[in-house]
C-alpha beads as a LAMMPS data file, in Angstrom:
LAMMPS data file: protein, C-alpha beads

318 atoms
317 bonds

1 atom types
1 bond types

-500.0 500.0 xlo xhi
-500.0 500.0 ylo yhi
-500.0 500.0 zlo zhi

Masses

1 110.0

Atoms # bond

1 1 1 161.506 419.981 -146.194
2 1 1 160.308 423.114 -147.623
3 1 1 158.399 424.740 -150.729
4 1 1 158.992 428.135 -152.459
5 1 1 155.750 429.081 -153.844
6 1 1 156.039 430.617 -157.252
7 1 1 152.705 432.163 -158.314
8 1 1 149.370 432.048 -156.855
9 1 1 148.024 433.770 -160.030
10 1 1 150.365 433.028 -162.911
11 1 1 149.504 435.022 -165.868
12 1 1 151.711 436.001 -168.929
13 1 1 151.534 439.281 -171.583
14 1 1 150.017 438.822 -174.889
15 1 1 153.803 439.439 -176.394
16 1 1 154.826 436.400 -174.534
17 1 1 151.664 434.540 -175.999
18 1 1 152.791 435.520 -179.383
19 1 1 156.570 434.420 -179.172
20 1 1 155.817 431.412 -177.219
21 1 1 152.701 430.162 -178.190
22 1 1 152.826 426.404 -180.367
23 1 1 154.683 427.045 -183.880
24 1 1 151.504 425.668 -185.555
25 1 1 149.397 428.624 -184.549
26 1 1 151.556 430.851 -186.595
27 1 1 150.297 433.631 -184.873
28 1 1 150.722 437.131 -186.674
29 1 1 149.829 440.826 -184.816
30 1 1 147.464 442.759 -187.073
31 1 1 147.132 445.868 -184.726
32 1 1 147.232 447.087 -181.216
33 1 1 151.512 446.255 -181.091
34 1 1 151.470 448.922 -178.292
35 1 1 149.130 446.722 -176.151
36 1 1 151.424 443.322 -176.573
37 1 1 153.534 444.013 -173.328
38 1 1 150.689 446.001 -171.340
39 1 1 147.615 443.381 -171.699
40 1 1 147.785 440.178 -169.832
41 1 1 146.618 436.769 -170.145
42 1 1 145.281 435.137 -167.016
43 1 1 143.035 432.377 -167.692
44 1 1 143.530 429.116 -170.007
45 1 1 139.881 429.070 -170.794
46 1 1 139.038 431.192 -174.024
47 1 1 135.774 432.898 -175.199
48 1 1 134.095 433.827 -178.241
49 1 1 133.307 437.231 -178.937
50 1 1 130.143 436.686 -180.763
51 1 1 127.637 437.246 -177.465
52 1 1 129.687 440.244 -176.904
53 1 1 128.746 441.802 -180.297
54 1 1 125.224 440.998 -180.013
55 1 1 124.895 443.170 -177.219
56 1 1 125.805 441.030 -174.151
57 1 1 129.131 442.705 -173.288
58 1 1 128.971 441.834 -169.689
59 1 1 129.569 438.235 -170.718
60 1 1 133.099 439.296 -171.337
61 1 1 135.417 437.694 -168.832
62 1 1 138.811 439.862 -168.058
63 1 1 142.043 438.036 -168.988
64 1 1 140.792 435.609 -171.645
65 1 1 141.816 435.399 -175.180
66 1 1 138.808 436.016 -177.228
67 1 1 138.217 434.244 -180.553
68 1 1 136.858 435.636 -183.529
69 1 1 135.546 433.277 -186.447
70 1 1 133.513 433.112 -189.333
71 1 1 130.243 433.404 -187.638
72 1 1 131.296 436.735 -186.000
73 1 1 132.355 438.096 -188.639
74 1 1 129.517 437.147 -190.911
75 1 1 127.582 438.804 -188.072
76 1 1 129.288 441.876 -188.575
77 1 1 129.034 441.775 -192.409
78 1 1 125.264 442.059 -192.219
79 1 1 125.085 445.425 -190.162
80 1 1 125.030 448.398 -191.493
81 1 1 127.617 451.187 -190.910
82 1 1 125.624 452.501 -187.923
83 1 1 124.753 449.281 -186.426
84 1 1 128.406 447.924 -186.705
85 1 1 129.849 450.933 -184.686
86 1 1 127.508 450.458 -182.282
87 1 1 128.324 446.643 -181.734
88 1 1 131.843 447.399 -181.577
89 1 1 131.275 450.057 -179.274
90 1 1 129.870 447.844 -176.869
91 1 1 132.831 446.061 -176.435
92 1 1 134.667 446.843 -173.061
93 1 1 138.521 447.269 -174.385
94 1 1 139.537 447.279 -171.168
95 1 1 138.251 443.895 -170.377
96 1 1 139.968 442.398 -173.376
97 1 1 143.019 441.052 -173.310
98 1 1 143.237 440.353 -177.364
99 1 1 141.472 439.322 -179.905
100 1 1 142.542 436.195 -181.821
101 1 1 140.929 436.242 -185.419
102 1 1 140.960 432.128 -186.949
103 1 1 141.269 431.199 -190.339
104 1 1 143.364 434.130 -191.569
105 1 1 140.251 435.831 -191.938
106 1 1 140.237 439.660 -192.558
107 1 1 138.530 441.768 -189.743
108 1 1 136.577 444.873 -190.720
109 1 1 138.352 447.889 -190.841
110 1 1 136.395 449.594 -187.615
111 1 1 137.443 447.055 -185.626
112 1 1 140.963 447.556 -186.526
113 1 1 141.011 451.255 -185.937
114 1 1 139.341 450.906 -182.743
115 1 1 141.787 448.171 -181.431
116 1 1 144.819 450.776 -182.479
117 1 1 142.815 453.530 -180.798
118 1 1 142.681 451.424 -177.568
119 1 1 146.195 449.813 -177.668
120 1 1 144.460 446.286 -178.317
121 1 1 145.967 443.420 -179.838
122 1 1 144.223 441.669 -182.754
123 1 1 145.941 438.683 -183.796
124 1 1 145.561 436.032 -186.613
125 1 1 145.990 432.342 -187.073
126 1 1 145.401 430.035 -190.288
127 1 1 143.915 427.583 -188.472
128 1 1 139.968 427.270 -188.145
129 1 1 138.370 428.238 -184.897
130 1 1 138.043 424.598 -182.849
131 1 1 141.671 423.773 -183.737
132 1 1 142.765 427.145 -182.679
133 1 1 140.778 426.632 -179.353
134 1 1 142.346 423.194 -178.808
135 1 1 145.610 424.288 -178.959
136 1 1 145.636 427.968 -177.390
137 1 1 143.877 426.059 -174.298
138 1 1 146.237 423.287 -174.140
139 1 1 149.113 425.722 -174.363
140 1 1 147.553 427.960 -171.568
141 1 1 146.800 425.360 -169.118
142 1 1 150.599 424.891 -169.041
143 1 1 151.680 428.136 -168.780
144 1 1 149.435 429.338 -166.341
145 1 1 149.891 426.277 -164.073
146 1 1 150.106 427.153 -160.450
147 1 1 154.048 426.364 -159.575
148 1 1 156.093 425.667 -156.537
149 1 1 159.381 424.472 -155.917
150 1 1 159.961 421.421 -153.512
151 1 1 163.561 420.937 -151.892
152 1 1 163.568 416.999 -152.568
153 1 1 164.122 414.560 -155.301
154 1 1 161.856 413.430 -157.857
155 1 1 162.231 409.895 -159.203
156 1 1 160.527 407.709 -161.626
157 1 1 159.751 404.130 -160.174
158 1 1 157.923 401.647 -161.694
159 1 1 156.171 403.895 -164.266
160 1 1 155.179 406.773 -161.580
161 1 1 156.697 409.852 -160.078
162 1 1 158.117 409.479 -156.341
163 1 1 158.597 412.613 -154.461
164 1 1 161.412 412.002 -151.431
165 1 1 161.360 414.886 -148.852
166 1 1 163.495 415.491 -145.848
167 1 1 165.667 418.056 -144.429
168 1 1 169.066 418.786 -145.869
169 1 1 171.672 416.429 -145.363
170 1 1 169.427 413.566 -144.346
171 1 1 170.317 411.167 -147.263
172 1 1 167.634 411.898 -150.023
173 1 1 170.226 412.533 -152.969
174 1 1 172.462 409.103 -151.823
175 1 1 168.927 407.304 -151.753
176 1 1 168.210 408.322 -154.941
177 1 1 171.850 406.935 -156.337
178 1 1 171.176 403.877 -155.099
179 1 1 167.877 403.490 -156.742
180 1 1 169.309 404.906 -160.133
181 1 1 171.956 402.131 -159.568
182 1 1 168.899 399.676 -159.560
183 1 1 167.574 400.742 -162.608
184 1 1 165.012 403.758 -161.603
185 1 1 165.135 407.109 -162.999
186 1 1 166.066 410.523 -161.867
187 1 1 163.881 413.136 -162.647
188 1 1 165.194 416.112 -160.267
189 1 1 167.897 416.539 -157.421
190 1 1 167.745 419.304 -154.867
191 1 1 165.003 421.371 -156.695
192 1 1 161.636 419.990 -158.035
193 1 1 159.507 422.548 -159.732
194 1 1 155.989 421.152 -159.477
195 1 1 153.161 422.418 -161.178
196 1 1 149.161 421.549 -161.176
197 1 1 147.849 420.668 -164.486
198 1 1 144.225 419.752 -164.428
199 1 1 143.526 417.748 -161.569
200 1 1 146.886 416.036 -160.993
201 1 1 150.612 417.605 -160.210
202 1 1 153.641 417.029 -162.481
203 1 1 157.062 417.383 -161.384
204 1 1 160.283 418.550 -163.572
205 1 1 163.706 419.601 -162.823
206 1 1 165.140 423.253 -163.306
207 1 1 167.120 423.300 -166.768
208 1 1 170.356 424.094 -165.019
209 1 1 170.545 420.776 -162.840
210 1 1 168.726 418.549 -165.310
211 1 1 170.567 415.110 -165.239
212 1 1 172.817 416.543 -161.768
213 1 1 172.905 414.641 -158.887
214 1 1 175.037 416.145 -155.535
215 1 1 176.346 413.571 -153.555
216 1 1 178.310 414.752 -150.355
217 1 1 181.913 413.940 -150.793
218 1 1 181.707 413.473 -154.504
219 1 1 180.136 416.702 -155.399
220 1 1 177.765 417.274 -158.806
221 1 1 177.624 414.269 -160.823
222 1 1 176.363 413.690 -164.138
223 1 1 173.763 410.692 -164.097
224 1 1 173.323 410.323 -167.726
225 1 1 177.308 410.321 -168.181
226 1 1 177.610 407.598 -165.485
227 1 1 174.515 405.487 -166.153
228 1 1 173.247 406.279 -169.467
229 1 1 170.357 408.093 -171.002
230 1 1 167.671 405.328 -169.670
231 1 1 168.593 406.684 -166.062
232 1 1 167.075 409.809 -166.380
233 1 1 163.585 411.407 -167.471
234 1 1 161.736 414.439 -168.261
235 1 1 158.416 415.417 -166.782
236 1 1 156.454 412.993 -164.379
237 1 1 153.158 412.844 -162.548
238 1 1 153.616 412.771 -158.824
239 1 1 151.479 410.049 -157.305
240 1 1 153.268 409.168 -154.112
241 1 1 155.322 411.176 -151.557
242 1 1 157.939 409.646 -149.170
243 1 1 159.265 411.851 -146.341
244 1 1 162.515 410.895 -144.358
245 1 1 162.496 411.812 -141.101
246 1 1 165.007 411.747 -138.233
247 1 1 163.971 408.753 -135.599
248 1 1 163.891 411.092 -132.422
249 1 1 161.850 413.785 -134.440
250 1 1 158.808 411.586 -134.852
251 1 1 155.980 411.660 -132.146
252 1 1 154.657 408.566 -133.303
253 1 1 155.673 405.918 -135.527
254 1 1 153.542 403.692 -137.839
255 1 1 153.561 400.023 -136.678
256 1 1 150.811 398.353 -138.383
257 1 1 150.461 400.210 -141.388
258 1 1 146.868 400.546 -141.641
259 1 1 146.539 404.353 -142.603
260 1 1 148.328 406.251 -145.103
261 1 1 149.397 410.083 -144.643
262 1 1 148.484 412.826 -147.590
263 1 1 150.434 415.326 -148.567
264 1 1 148.515 418.288 -150.034
265 1 1 149.600 420.479 -153.171
266 1 1 147.474 422.899 -154.453
267 1 1 144.459 421.084 -153.048
268 1 1 145.729 417.692 -154.729
269 1 1 146.086 414.939 -152.161
270 1 1 149.028 412.670 -152.770
271 1 1 149.416 409.220 -150.804
272 1 1 152.501 409.959 -148.260
273 1 1 154.796 407.696 -146.189
274 1 1 156.960 409.057 -143.292
275 1 1 160.234 406.632 -142.948
276 1 1 162.263 407.030 -139.879
277 1 1 165.972 407.472 -140.542
278 1 1 168.576 406.018 -138.301
279 1 1 172.234 404.764 -138.614
280 1 1 172.088 401.049 -140.585
281 1 1 168.906 401.610 -142.334
282 1 1 168.784 401.004 -145.957
283 1 1 166.904 403.926 -147.276
284 1 1 167.067 402.761 -150.936
285 1 1 165.356 399.112 -149.954
286 1 1 162.908 401.026 -147.624
287 1 1 161.820 403.527 -150.081
288 1 1 161.574 400.796 -152.996
289 1 1 159.479 398.657 -150.583
290 1 1 157.306 401.711 -149.983
291 1 1 156.659 402.395 -153.511
292 1 1 155.753 398.260 -154.085
293 1 1 153.652 398.587 -150.949
294 1 1 151.525 401.771 -152.468
295 1 1 151.309 399.892 -155.727
296 1 1 149.848 396.775 -153.911
297 1 1 147.416 398.745 -151.898
298 1 1 146.259 400.663 -154.987
299 1 1 145.842 397.388 -156.800
300 1 1 143.625 396.158 -153.762
301 1 1 145.661 394.204 -151.737
302 1 1 146.620 395.306 -148.122
303 1 1 148.905 393.131 -146.264
304 1 1 148.108 394.895 -142.974
305 1 1 144.482 394.756 -143.484
306 1 1 144.405 391.351 -144.176
307 1 1 146.428 390.403 -140.927
308 1 1 144.177 392.709 -138.910
309 1 1 141.363 390.666 -140.485
310 1 1 142.987 387.375 -139.495
311 1 1 143.708 388.394 -135.861
312 1 1 139.910 389.415 -135.802
313 1 1 138.852 386.243 -137.007
314 1 1 140.877 384.114 -134.771
315 1 1 139.711 386.274 -131.663
316 1 1 136.165 385.746 -132.512
317 1 1 136.663 382.063 -133.016
318 1 1 135.687 382.130 -136.697

Bonds

1 1 1 2
2 1 2 3
3 1 3 4
4 1 4 5
5 1 5 6
6 1 6 7
7 1 7 8
8 1 8 9
9 1 9 10
10 1 10 11
11 1 11 12
12 1 12 13
13 1 13 14
14 1 14 15
15 1 15 16
16 1 16 17
17 1 17 18
18 1 18 19
19 1 19 20
20 1 20 21
21 1 21 22
22 1 22 23
23 1 23 24
24 1 24 25
25 1 25 26
26 1 26 27
27 1 27 28
28 1 28 29
29 1 29 30
30 1 30 31
31 1 31 32
32 1 32 33
33 1 33 34
34 1 34 35
35 1 35 36
36 1 36 37
37 1 37 38
38 1 38 39
39 1 39 40
40 1 40 41
41 1 41 42
42 1 42 43
43 1 43 44
44 1 44 45
45 1 45 46
46 1 46 47
47 1 47 48
48 1 48 49
49 1 49 50
50 1 50 51
51 1 51 52
52 1 52 53
53 1 53 54
54 1 54 55
55 1 55 56
56 1 56 57
57 1 57 58
58 1 58 59
59 1 59 60
60 1 60 61
61 1 61 62
62 1 62 63
63 1 63 64
64 1 64 65
65 1 65 66
66 1 66 67
67 1 67 68
68 1 68 69
69 1 69 70
70 1 70 71
71 1 71 72
72 1 72 73
73 1 73 74
74 1 74 75
75 1 75 76
76 1 76 77
77 1 77 78
78 1 78 79
79 1 79 80
80 1 80 81
81 1 81 82
82 1 82 83
83 1 83 84
84 1 84 85
85 1 85 86
86 1 86 87
87 1 87 88
88 1 88 89
89 1 89 90
90 1 90 91
91 1 91 92
92 1 92 93
93 1 93 94
94 1 94 95
95 1 95 96
96 1 96 97
97 1 97 98
98 1 98 99
99 1 99 100
100 1 100 101
101 1 101 102
102 1 102 103
103 1 103 104
104 1 104 105
105 1 105 106
106 1 106 107
107 1 107 108
108 1 108 109
109 1 109 110
110 1 110 111
111 1 111 112
112 1 112 113
113 1 113 114
114 1 114 115
115 1 115 116
116 1 116 117
117 1 117 118
118 1 118 119
119 1 119 120
120 1 120 121
121 1 121 122
122 1 122 123
123 1 123 124
124 1 124 125
125 1 125 126
126 1 126 127
127 1 127 128
128 1 128 129
129 1 129 130
130 1 130 131
131 1 131 132
132 1 132 133
133 1 133 134
134 1 134 135
135 1 135 136
136 1 136 137
137 1 137 138
138 1 138 139
139 1 139 140
140 1 140 141
141 1 141 142
142 1 142 143
143 1 143 144
144 1 144 145
145 1 145 146
146 1 146 147
147 1 147 148
148 1 148 149
149 1 149 150
150 1 150 151
151 1 151 152
152 1 152 153
153 1 153 154
154 1 154 155
155 1 155 156
156 1 156 157
157 1 157 158
158 1 158 159
159 1 159 160
160 1 160 161
161 1 161 162
162 1 162 163
163 1 163 164
164 1 164 165
165 1 165 166
166 1 166 167
167 1 167 168
168 1 168 169
169 1 169 170
170 1 170 171
171 1 171 172
172 1 172 173
173 1 173 174
174 1 174 175
175 1 175 176
176 1 176 177
177 1 177 178
178 1 178 179
179 1 179 180
180 1 180 181
181 1 181 182
182 1 182 183
183 1 183 184
184 1 184 185
185 1 185 186
186 1 186 187
187 1 187 188
188 1 188 189
189 1 189 190
190 1 190 191
191 1 191 192
192 1 192 193
193 1 193 194
194 1 194 195
195 1 195 196
196 1 196 197
197 1 197 198
198 1 198 199
199 1 199 200
200 1 200 201
201 1 201 202
202 1 202 203
203 1 203 204
204 1 204 205
205 1 205 206
206 1 206 207
207 1 207 208
208 1 208 209
209 1 209 210
210 1 210 211
211 1 211 212
212 1 212 213
213 1 213 214
214 1 214 215
215 1 215 216
216 1 216 217
217 1 217 218
218 1 218 219
219 1 219 220
220 1 220 221
221 1 221 222
222 1 222 223
223 1 223 224
224 1 224 225
225 1 225 226
226 1 226 227
227 1 227 228
228 1 228 229
229 1 229 230
230 1 230 231
231 1 231 232
232 1 232 233
233 1 233 234
234 1 234 235
235 1 235 236
236 1 236 237
237 1 237 238
238 1 238 239
239 1 239 240
240 1 240 241
241 1 241 242
242 1 242 243
243 1 243 244
244 1 244 245
245 1 245 246
246 1 246 247
247 1 247 248
248 1 248 249
249 1 249 250
250 1 250 251
251 1 251 252
252 1 252 253
253 1 253 254
254 1 254 255
255 1 255 256
256 1 256 257
257 1 257 258
258 1 258 259
259 1 259 260
260 1 260 261
261 1 261 262
262 1 262 263
263 1 263 264
264 1 264 265
265 1 265 266
266 1 266 267
267 1 267 268
268 1 268 269
269 1 269 270
270 1 270 271
271 1 271 272
272 1 272 273
273 1 273 274
274 1 274 275
275 1 275 276
276 1 276 277
277 1 277 278
278 1 278 279
279 1 279 280
280 1 280 281
281 1 281 282
282 1 282 283
283 1 283 284
284 1 284 285
285 1 285 286
286 1 286 287
287 1 287 288
288 1 288 289
289 1 289 290
290 1 290 291
291 1 291 292
292 1 292 293
293 1 293 294
294 1 294 295
295 1 295 296
296 1 296 297
297 1 297 298
298 1 298 299
299 1 299 300
300 1 300 301
301 1 301 302
302 1 302 303
303 1 303 304
304 1 304 305
305 1 305 306
306 1 306 307
307 1 307 308
308 1 308 309
309 1 309 310
310 1 310 311
311 1 311 312
312 1 312 313
313 1 313 314
314 1 314 315
315 1 315 316
316 1 316 317
317 1 317 318
């Protein structure tokens, strides 16, 4: 079982933001074209530029998009030329990655000249500030999400993502094929791209291997062609991890099942079962049962704990 960390501090250039941002934003470049490929966005959080214009330039956080709306432009419009130039000069152009002007408002010429001189991209959108902030934050939350790749299989079972891990050749893909034939969905085989979105993690397939499964002896097969469109799925929130291990490699095997393990991904704790693998064991049945056990426990029913409670009551004579 391995995972390959892709990026601890993800970032995108302003140029990438302009190209890939939601179509609804209709982002246009007004100035600072030379800085599009140089300036980078490193945070999904955005800022309003008002405080910095009013003299609190230290509040500017590097790597955040600065939104300019009606209130900021109205403030600049009421200033005299000297005061306006002083307000703009207080901005730290090295810290600012770009300025996004909402509602198709026209920025003052002084700002445009300073932006061009400092290679600072000035962008424009027809949307109002509140709508712009929502769309930009959602887009960046996805684009800047920490990402890693797990070598395993991700299935959608009973409405949740189940990540199956284990060393190469242990039977992950064969187990997945059996579960797919029972009505569960394949999300990804071999390489599972996992991203932290907010306080949970989601998994998806690389574009190249989407819909495909590799079975030793059969080669690469297309699950959609074999089982239909209902047998595959897109991204899924990962809620359970099941690791397959050879029986002889386990130092200790859970017999009662009072405690569940955890798998840590970017600080998110995912419930985990470790299942011993040996000839004759039906992996698909074991995995499906493990998922059902987890769902029952999540719903408040724990068979192992109930048995322990009954034993305790019998021993104490109650």
